[in-house]
C-alpha positions as CSV (number, residue, x, y, z in Angstrom):
1,M,67.0,71.9,123.9
2,S,67.4,75.3,125.8
3,Q,70.9,74.6,126.1
4,L,71.1,73.8,122.4
5,N,69.1,77.2,121.9
6,L,72.1,79.4,124.3
7,F,74.5,77.6,122.2
8,I,73.1,78.3,118.8
9,E,72.6,82.2,120.4
10,L,76.1,82.4,121.6
11,T,77.4,81.2,118.5
12,R,75.6,83.4,115.8
13,L,74.6,80.3,113.8
14,K,71.2,82.1,113.4
15,K,73.0,85.1,111.9
16,P,75.0,83.6,108.5
17,I,76.2,86.9,107.2
18,G,79.3,87.1,109.9
19,F,80.3,83.5,108.6
20,M,79.4,84.2,105.1
21,L,82.0,87.5,105.2
22,L,84.8,84.7,106.7
23,F,84.2,82.7,103.9
24,W,83.9,85.1,100.8
25,P,87.9,85.7,100.4
26,C,88.9,82.0,101.3
27,A,86.4,81.0,98.2
28,W,88.4,83.6,96.3
29,G,91.5,82.7,96.7
30,L,90.4,79.5,96.1
31,T,88.8,80.5,92.6
32,L,91.9,82.8,91.3
33,A,94.0,80.2,92.2
34,Y,92.4,77.0,90.7
35,D,92.5,76.0,87.1
36,F,89.1,74.8,86.3
37,S,90.6,72.4,83.6
38,S,91.7,70.1,85.8
39,N,89.3,67.9,88.1
40,L,87.0,70.0,89.9
41,S,86.1,67.8,92.5
42,T,89.3,69.0,94.4
43,Y,87.7,72.7,94.0
44,F,84.6,71.4,95.4
45,F,86.3,69.8,98.3
46,Y,88.4,72.6,99.3
47,M,85.4,75.0,98.8
48,I,83.5,72.7,101.9
49,L,86.3,72.7,103.9
50,F,86.7,76.4,103.8
51,F,82.9,76.6,104.4
52,L,82.9,74.7,107.6
53,G,86.4,76.1,108.6
54,A,84.6,79.8,108.5
55,V,81.5,78.3,110.6
56,L,83.5,76.9,113.2
57,M,85.9,79.6,113.5
58,R,83.3,82.4,113.1
59,S,81.2,80.5,115.7
60,A,84.3,80.2,118.1
61,G,85.5,83.6,116.8
62,C,82.1,84.8,118.4
63,I,82.5,82.9,122.0
64,V,85.7,84.5,122.6
65,N,84.4,88.2,121.9
66,D,81.6,87.7,124.2
67,I,84.5,86.1,126.9
68,L,86.3,89.4,126.4
69,D,83.1,92.0,125.9
70,K,81.0,90.3,128.4
71,E,81.1,93.7,130.8
72,F,81.1,96.1,128.0
73,D,78.2,93.5,126.2
74,A,76.0,94.4,129.2
75,K,76.2,98.1,129.1
76,V,74.8,98.1,125.3
77,F,71.2,98.0,124.1
78,R,72.0,95.6,121.2
79,T,74.2,93.2,123.1
80,K,73.3,93.2,126.8
81,D,70.9,90.0,126.3
82,R,73.9,87.9,124.8
83,P,74.4,84.5,126.4
84,I,77.3,85.3,128.3
85,A,76.9,89.2,129.0
86,S,73.2,88.4,130.3
87,G,74.7,85.3,132.8
88,K,72.9,82.7,130.9
89,I,76.3,80.7,130.5
90,S,79.1,80.8,132.2
91,V,82.7,82.0,131.0
92,K,83.8,78.1,131.9
93,I,81.1,76.1,129.8
94,A,81.6,78.9,126.6
95,I,85.9,78.4,127.0
96,I,84.8,74.5,126.9
97,Y,82.7,75.4,123.5
98,S,85.2,77.5,122.2
99,L,87.7,74.8,122.1
100,I,85.8,72.2,121.0
101,L,85.3,74.4,118.1
102,C,88.5,75.2,117.6
103,F,89.7,71.4,117.4
104,L,87.1,70.3,115.2
105,A,88.9,73.3,112.8
106,F,92.1,72.0,113.5
107,I,90.5,68.2,111.9
108,I,89.2,70.2,108.9
109,L,92.8,71.8,108.8
110,L,94.4,68.9,108.2
111,N,93.6,68.2,104.9
112,F,95.0,71.1,103.2
113,N,99.1,70.8,102.6
114,Y,101.4,71.8,105.2
115,F,102.6,75.3,104.1
116,T,98.9,76.6,104.5
117,I,98.2,74.5,107.9
118,I,101.3,76.4,108.9
119,L,99.8,80.0,107.9
120,A,96.3,79.6,108.7
121,L,98.0,78.1,112.9
122,G,99.9,81.7,112.6
123,S,96.6,83.9,112.3
124,M,95.1,82.5,115.4
125,P,96.8,85.0,117.5
126,F,95.3,87.7,115.4
127,A,91.7,85.9,115.3
128,F,91.4,85.9,119.3
129,S,92.5,89.2,119.8
130,Y,90.8,91.4,117.8
131,P,88.4,92.0,120.4
132,L,91.1,94.4,123.0
133,M,91.6,96.1,119.4
134,K,89.0,98.4,120.8
135,R,90.0,99.3,123.5
136,I,93.1,100.6,122.4
137,T,93.0,101.9,119.0
138,Y,90.0,103.8,116.7
139,W,91.2,101.0,114.1
140,P,89.8,97.9,115.6
141,Q,88.0,96.9,112.0
142,L,91.1,97.8,110.0
143,F,92.6,94.5,112.4
144,L,89.4,93.1,111.9
145,G,90.2,93.4,107.7
146,V,93.7,91.9,108.8
147,T,91.9,88.7,110.3
148,F,88.6,88.4,107.9
149,N,90.6,88.5,104.8
150,Y,93.4,86.0,105.9
151,G,91.3,83.3,103.9
152,L,92.0,84.4,100.7
153,I,95.9,83.8,101.4
154,L,95.1,80.8,102.3
155,G,92.5,79.6,99.6
156,W,95.4,80.8,97.1
157,T,97.8,78.7,99.1
158,A,95.9,75.0,99.2
159,I,96.4,75.4,95.4
160,N,99.5,77.3,94.5
161,N,101.4,75.9,98.2
162,Q,103.0,79.1,97.6
163,I,102.0,82.8,98.1
164,D,102.2,85.2,95.4
165,L,102.0,88.8,94.3
166,V,98.5,88.7,92.9
167,A,97.2,87.3,95.9
168,L,99.4,89.9,98.6
169,M,97.4,93.0,95.9
170,F,93.5,90.7,96.4
171,Y,94.6,90.5,100.3
172,F,95.4,93.8,100.5
173,G,92.6,95.5,98.7
174,A,90.0,93.0,100.6
175,I,91.0,94.6,104.1
176,F,89.2,97.7,102.7
177,W,86.5,96.0,101.9
178,T,86.3,95.0,105.5
179,L,87.4,98.2,106.6
180,G,84.5,100.0,105.0
181,Y,81.3,97.2,106.0
182,D,82.7,97.0,109.4
183,T,82.7,100.7,109.9
184,I,79.1,100.9,109.1
185,Y,78.1,97.8,111.4
186,G,79.2,99.7,113.7
187,F,76.9,103.0,113.0
188,Q,74.5,100.9,115.2
189,D,76.4,100.7,118.5
190,I,78.3,104.7,118.1
191,K,76.2,106.1,121.1
192,D,76.7,103.2,123.4
193,D,80.2,102.7,122.4
194,E,81.3,106.4,123.0
195,I,79.6,106.3,126.5
196,I,81.5,103.4,127.4
197,G,85.0,104.1,125.7
198,L,85.3,101.9,123.2
199,K,87.1,103.0,120.0
200,S,86.4,102.6,116.3
201,T,86.9,103.9,112.7
202,S,82.8,104.7,113.1
203,I,83.6,107.2,116.0
204,K,86.8,108.3,114.6
205,F,85.4,109.2,111.4
206,K,81.6,110.5,112.5
207,K,81.9,113.9,110.9
208,K,82.8,112.5,107.3
209,P,81.7,108.9,107.1
210,Y,80.9,108.9,103.5
211,T,84.5,110.6,103.0
212,F,86.1,107.4,104.4
213,L,84.2,104.9,102.8
214,F,84.4,106.0,99.4
215,S,88.1,106.0,99.7
216,C,88.0,102.1,101.5
217,Y,85.6,101.2,99.0
218,S,87.6,102.4,96.0
219,I,90.4,100.8,97.3
220,F,88.8,97.5,97.1
221,L,87.7,98.4,93.3
222,I,90.7,99.3,91.9
223,N,92.5,96.0,93.2
224,L,89.6,94.4,92.3
225,F,90.4,95.7,88.2
226,L,94.2,95.2,88.8
227,I,93.7,91.6,89.7
228,G,91.3,90.9,86.7
229,Y,93.8,92.4,84.2
230,L,96.9,90.6,85.8
231,M,94.8,87.5,85.4
232,N,93.8,88.1,82.2
233,F,90.4,87.7,82.7
234,N,87.7,88.5,80.2
235,K,86.0,91.2,78.8
236,I,82.8,89.2,79.9
237,S,83.7,89.7,83.7
238,L,83.7,93.4,83.7
239,I,79.7,93.3,83.6
240,V,79.8,91.9,86.7
241,Y,82.7,93.9,88.0
242,V,80.3,97.1,87.2
243,L,77.5,95.9,89.0
244,I,79.8,95.1,92.0
245,V,80.7,99.1,91.7
246,I,76.8,100.3,91.5
247,Q,76.2,98.0,94.2
248,M,78.9,99.2,96.3
249,F,78.0,102.7,95.2
250,Y,74.7,103.2,95.3
251,F,73.1,100.9,96.7
252,Q,75.6,100.9,99.9
253,L,76.8,104.5,100.5
254,K,74.4,106.8,98.4
255,K,71.6,104.9,100.1
256,L,73.3,105.1,104.0
257,E,71.4,106.8,106.8
258,I,74.2,106.7,109.8
259,E,71.6,107.9,112.5
260,N,69.4,104.9,111.4
261,Y,70.1,101.6,112.9
262,S,68.4,99.2,110.7
263,N,69.5,100.8,107.4
264,C,72.8,100.4,108.4
265,F,72.7,96.8,109.5
266,K,71.1,96.3,106.3
267,K,73.5,97.7,104.0
268,F,75.7,95.3,106.4
269,K,74.3,92.4,105.2
270,S,74.3,93.3,101.8
271,N,77.8,92.7,101.6
272,N,77.0,89.1,101.4
273,Y,75.8,89.5,98.0
274,L,78.8,91.4,96.9
275,G,81.1,88.6,98.1
276,L,78.9,86.3,95.6
277,M,79.2,88.6,93.1
278,V,82.9,89.1,93.2
279,L,83.0,85.3,93.0
280,V,80.6,84.9,90.4
281,G,83.0,87.9,88.8
282,I,86.3,85.5,89.2
283,V,84.9,82.0,88.0
284,I,83.4,84.3,84.8
285,G,86.8,85.7,84.4
286,K,88.7,82.7,84.0
287,I,86.6,80.3,82.0
């Protein structure tokens, strides 16, 4: 039981916000591409596969992140007790866990078409090199956005077996969504990161955080409305879109307190609900 608890702590399974933020773009792409006049069993089957894949890959990613960051994590108050940083789990065991998780994710991936499999395998270098970005650039959150929203493309190709302009536009906008919420998340560690020499958009834009976040969320929302227009969504979906605007600009930005770490984490976690709202908006827009 002790080892199981350490594994759960290592993979952050008790903190579902991580794998949900990875899952939502997959669900968006899949739902946007799917023809709801056909058999829904395939849709739900793929949705389950993407959810399981998100859980497995996020868990593996957490392990790789903790291996690469173990020296830094030990110096940051929020992360110093993580299993690898604290020495409770060895790097060797952690690597074995990561390989097992990746193998299980690969088995799930084999259920998709060949094109989607190739695209997914091509994303692996991005997924596992992300932790290194905070050492060399102030834009690791942008790199995370490119990686975390890749599932949107995979969701689309799982149905259409090709990449179209609509999917690329949605992917582009979603990157700025991640850029925004992960910058908010980064405010929790900004003091420790500056001391140990790590970089982030939270540090780069600490003097004008609201301007930067407003810009990121605006780009995402403009793309979201544009996708609705190009896909001929019905007018009822506009109600959900308005709620999304309110959630992002009022509940996240207006009520954000960057000096309050618990407030930052709360605003970050609220993006889980936003991901669901976007999915609902797509479904309503298509029916």
